[in-house]
C-alpha positions as a Python dict, from the first residue, in 0.01 Angstrom:
ca = {
    (1, 'M'): (0, 0, 0),
    (2, 'S'): (314, 264, 13),
    (3, 'G'): (700, 149, 185),
    (4, 'T'): (572, 377, 466),
    (5, 'D'): (256, 201, 553),
    (6, 'P'): (274, 49, 864),
    (7, 'V'): (185, -285, 778),
    (8, 'C'): (536, -270, 553),
    (9, 'T'): (740, -123, 804),
    (10, 'E'): (675, -243, 1133),
    (11, 'P'): (795, -624, 1248),
    (12, 'P'): (542, -829, 1267),
    (13, 'L'): (308, -831, 1631),
    (14, 'A'): (276, -1202, 1673),
    (15, 'A'): (627, -1275, 1546),
    (16, 'T'): (789, -973, 1791),
    (17, 'R'): (525, -1112, 2106),
    (18, 'C'): (520, -1484, 2057),
    (19, 'G'): (909, -1506, 1920),
    (20, 'P'): (1091, -1183, 1972),
    (21, 'V'): (1457, -1405, 1970),
    (22, 'N'): (1320, -1550, 1659),
    (23, 'H'): (1238, -1269, 1515),
    (24, 'A'): (1536, -1138, 1606),
    (25, 'L'): (1768, -1404, 1441),
    (26, 'A'): (1566, -1412, 1138),
    (27, 'R'): (1638, -983, 1078),
    (28, 'V'): (2005, -1036, 1130),
    (29, 'A'): (2012, -1369, 955),
    (30, 'R'): (1878, -1185, 653),
    (31, 'M'): (2072, -853, 678),
    (32, 'H'): (2362, -1013, 697),
    (33, 'R'): (2312, -1235, 334),
    (34, 'I'): (2244, -870, 175),
    (35, 'A'): (2517, -714, 346),
    (36, 'M'): (2726, -1005, 255),
    (37, 'G'): (2589, -1083, -43),
    (38, 'R'): (2738, -657, -150),
    (39, 'R'): (3042, -726, -101),
    (40, 'L'): (3078, -1025, -255),
    (41, 'R'): (2883, -898, -570),
    (42, 'E'): (3242, -668, -622),
    (43, 'L'): (3427, -1017, -628),
    (44, 'G'): (3173, -1157, -852),
    (45, 'L'): (3045, -1407, -666),
    (46, 'Y'): (2703, -1472, -475),
    (47, 'P'): (2666, -1517, -132),
    (48, 'G'): (2698, -1899, -7),
    (49, 'Q'): (2990, -1954, -302),
    (50, 'E'): (3248, -1804, -109),
    (51, 'L'): (3178, -2065, 189),
    (52, 'M'): (3272, -2318, -107),
    (53, 'M'): (3594, -2148, -170),
    (54, 'M'): (3712, -2091, 169),
    (55, 'R'): (3644, -2466, 211),
    (56, 'L'): (3824, -2623, -122),
    (57, 'W'): (4106, -2320, 2),
    (58, 'D'): (4136, -2513, 339),
    (59, 'C'): (4102, -2853, 217),
    (60, 'G'): (4267, -2842, -140),
    (61, 'P'): (4133, -3088, -358),
    (62, 'V'): (3805, -3263, -244),
    (63, 'R'): (3560, -3500, -384),
    (64, 'Q'): (3206, -3334, -484),
    (65, 'S'): (3042, -3594, -274),
    (66, 'E'): (3238, -3477, 47),
    (67, 'L'): (3232, -3101, -40),
    (68, 'I'): (2815, -3114, -26),
    (69, 'Q'): (2828, -3278, 275),
    (70, 'S'): (3056, -3090, 475),
    (71, 'L'): (2834, -2746, 322),
    (72, 'G'): (2535, -2922, 451),
    (73, 'L'): (2383, -2822, 171),
    (74, 'D'): (2104, -2947, -90),
    (75, 'P'): (2306, -3205, -373),
    (76, 'S'): (2136, -2996, -624),
    (77, 'T'): (2204, -2676, -476),
    (78, 'V'): (2591, -2746, -461),
    (79, 'T'): (2576, -2849, -821),
    (80, 'K'): (2458, -2532, -917),
    (81, 'M'): (2692, -2327, -727),
    (82, 'L'): (3034, -2554, -901),
    (83, 'Q'): (2831, -2490, -1269),
    (84, 'R'): (2856, -2114, -1165),
    (85, 'L'): (3214, -2138, -1007),
    (86, 'E'): (3339, -2352, -1291),
    (87, 'Q'): (3191, -2110, -1563),
    (88, 'S'): (3351, -1865, -1409),
    (89, 'G'): (3690, -2015, -1390),
    (90, 'H'): (3735, -2038, -1015),
    (91, 'V'): (3699, -2410, -969),
    (92, 'R'): (3739, -2692, -1184),
    (93, 'R'): (3588, -3081, -1166),
    (94, 'G'): (3777, -3367, -1282),
    (95, 'P'): (3766, -3704, -1222),
    (96, 'D'): (3887, -3867, -909),
    (97, 'P'): (4227, -4050, -945),
    (98, 'A'): (4230, -4272, -712),
    (99, 'D'): (3821, -4372, -788),
    (100, 'R'): (3731, -4227, -1129),
    (101, 'R'): (3335, -4261, -1055),
    (102, 'A'): (3421, -3977, -815),
    (103, 'V'): (3423, -3614, -895),
    (104, 'L'): (3728, -3382, -785),
    (105, 'V'): (3660, -3037, -725),
    (106, 'E'): (3991, -2821, -667),
    (107, 'A'): (3992, -2423, -689),
    (108, 'T'): (4205, -2246, -996),
    (109, 'E'): (4441, -2001, -978),
    (110, 'K'): (4200, -1728, -1026),
    (111, 'G'): (3983, -1919, -769),
    (112, 'Q'): (4272, -1895, -524),
    (113, 'A'): (4286, -1496, -583),
    (114, 'L'): (3948, -1411, -456),
    (115, 'R'): (4096, -1526, -85),
    (116, 'A'): (4251, -1211, 11),
    (117, 'G'): (3874, -1046, -134),
    (118, 'V'): (3687, -1315, 20),
    (119, 'E'): (3867, -1267, 385),
    (120, 'D'): (3839, -881, 369),
    (121, 'A'): (3494, -907, 326),
    (122, 'W'): (3431, -1169, 635),
    (123, 'R'): (3683, -899, 805),
    (124, 'D'): (3494, -616, 715),
    (125, 'L'): (3150, -730, 806),
    (126, 'E'): (3268, -882, 1104),
    (127, 'A'): (3367, -533, 1195),
    (128, 'C'): (3033, -355, 1109),
    (129, 'S'): (2864, -659, 1262),
    (130, 'L'): (2996, -553, 1580),
    (131, 'D'): (3050, -229, 1551),
    (132, 'G'): (2977, -42, 1916),
    (133, 'L'): (3017, -371, 2130),
    (134, 'S'): (3368, -455, 2347),
    (135, 'T'): (3576, -699, 2263),
    (136, 'T'): (3400, -895, 2561),
    (137, 'D'): (3030, -844, 2403),
    (138, 'G'): (3161, -993, 2114),
    (139, 'A'): (3325, -1296, 2249),
    (140, 'E'): (3022, -1325, 2444),
    (141, 'L'): (2765, -1307, 2161),
    (142, 'S'): (2965, -1564, 1972),
    (143, 'R'): (2909, -1767, 2272),
    (144, 'L'): (2555, -1732, 2350),
    (145, 'L'): (2477, -1785, 1900),
    (146, 'D'): (2717, -2110, 1962),
    (147, 'L'): (2492, -2230, 2187),
    (148, 'V'): (2141, -2092, 2018),
    (149, 'A'): (2294, -2371, 1724),
    (150, 'E'): (2362, -2613, 1958),
    (151, 'N'): (2022, -2663, 2131),
    (152, 'L'): (1872, -2628, 1749),
    (153, 'R'): (2134, -2915, 1623),
    (154, 'G'): (1833, -3159, 1716),
    (155, 'E'): (1604, -2957, 1525),
    (156, 'T'): (1790, -2964, 1236),
    (157, 'E'): (1878, -3326, 1202),
    (158, 'G'): (1811, -3482, 890),
    (159, 'A'): (1789, -3181, 711),
    (160, 'V'): (2056, -3116, 487),
    (161, 'D'): (2036, -2735, 502),
    (162, 'C'): (2098, -2644, 821),
    (163, 'A'): (2391, -2886, 863),
    (164, 'P'): (2680, -2735, 1136),
    (165, 'G'): (2928, -2527, 896),
    (166, 'A'): (2624, -2436, 634),
    (167, 'G'): (2653, -2078, 666),
    (168, 'A'): (2514, -1808, 524),
}
């Protein structure tokens, strides 16, 4: 099978016939993750790590359990992300002085230095994603996607990787 074979290049008929919006959302989510991954690679980050760093930049030092909850990710996923970020010198973990059983996570100076680059990457991808749309269309798209997310909220309750703010 070659890359030009219709089986490889055409969207699945059942997906486009039975759920064209689902198909479009899946396609856009995949392309968005790839495009963001390319931007983050230049900063030495993997997709998803920037969301964790953004949370740390916004909140300052936070308990690992609270970070897991706020990101809406599986604890093992967050632990692996933290290990990578710690090995690269972007975060530090240590005991919480208020409760030595809890782990406190904070961005290091090296991690703080990523902020401008990450924010630029997000702005750049936002502009790329909305190219050709008016400001009004962009606002309407955001409103509609928020409505879709709200519609799906009941479907995702109890699934740790689908909580609000999990972003990808």
